[in-house]
C-alpha positions as CSV (number, residue, x, y, z in Angstrom):
1,X,128.7,159.7,110.1
2,X,127.7,156.3,109.3
3,X,130.1,155.3,112.3
4,X,128.0,157.0,114.5
5,X,124.8,156.4,112.8
6,X,125.4,152.6,112.8
7,X,127.3,152.1,115.7
8,X,129.4,149.3,114.0
9,X,132.8,148.1,114.6
10,X,135.3,149.2,111.8
11,X,138.0,146.3,110.9
12,X,141.2,147.5,110.4
13,X,141.0,147.3,106.7
14,X,137.6,149.5,106.1
15,X,139.4,152.4,108.8
16,X,142.2,152.1,106.6
17,X,140.1,152.4,103.2
18,X,138.3,155.2,104.9
19,X,141.4,157.4,105.9
20,X,140.9,156.7,109.3
21,X,143.9,154.9,109.5
22,X,147.1,155.8,107.7
23,X,148.7,151.8,108.4
24,X,147.8,148.4,109.1
25,X,150.4,146.0,110.8
26,X,149.7,142.5,112.2
27,X,148.4,141.6,115.7
28,X,150.6,142.1,118.5
29,X,152.9,144.5,116.4
30,X,151.0,148.1,116.8
31,X,152.9,149.1,119.7
32,X,156.8,148.0,118.0
33,X,155.6,150.0,115.1
34,X,154.3,153.0,116.8
35,X,157.8,153.2,118.5
36,X,159.5,153.0,115.3
37,X,157.2,155.8,113.9
38,X,158.0,157.9,116.8
39,X,162.1,157.1,116.5
40,X,161.4,158.0,112.8
41,X,159.9,161.3,113.9
42,X,162.3,162.3,116.4
43,X,164.7,162.4,114.0
44,X,162.9,165.3,111.8
45,X,162.8,169.4,113.2
46,X,160.1,169.3,116.1
47,X,159.7,173.2,115.6
48,X,158.5,172.0,111.4
49,X,156.3,169.5,112.7
50,X,154.8,172.0,115.8
51,X,154.3,174.4,113.1
52,X,152.6,171.7,110.5
53,X,150.1,170.1,113.6
54,X,149.0,173.9,114.6
55,X,148.4,174.7,110.8
56,X,146.4,171.7,110.4
57,X,144.5,172.1,113.7
58,X,143.8,175.9,113.1
59,X,142.6,175.5,109.1
60,X,139.3,173.8,110.6
61,X,138.3,177.0,112.3
62,X,140.0,179.7,110.4
63,X,139.2,181.7,107.4
64,X,141.4,180.9,104.2
65,X,143.0,184.2,104.1
66,X,144.0,184.1,107.9
67,X,145.1,180.7,107.1
68,X,147.6,181.7,104.3
69,X,149.4,184.5,106.5
70,X,149.7,181.9,109.2
71,X,151.3,179.7,106.9
72,X,153.4,182.1,105.8
73,X,154.5,183.1,109.4
74,X,155.2,179.3,109.8
75,X,157.4,179.3,106.5
76,X,159.4,182.2,108.3
77,X,159.7,181.0,111.4
78,X,161.0,177.5,110.1
79,X,163.4,178.8,107.4
80,X,164.6,181.4,110.5
81,X,165.1,178.5,112.8
82,X,168.4,176.5,113.1
83,X,166.7,173.2,111.7
84,X,165.8,175.2,108.9
85,X,168.8,176.1,108.2
86,X,170.2,172.9,108.4
87,X,167.9,171.8,106.0
């Protein structure tokens, strides 16, 4: 709300402190770091990652009980997936 109300620039350090960013890198290294993160992510189960993203997104507008049921379905789906079997 403070960002919207006062319309002031937010430094990278402040964004990190406020939880708006997860990492700060040196100037000119953002794209390199983004590719590094993408390569790491590509080594993981995209099926599980997709479920995690969907569950997180849904959690903002879904009742607690319904979220728990969706999480149960996601865990079951991930455990039954070939990536889950390998893991």
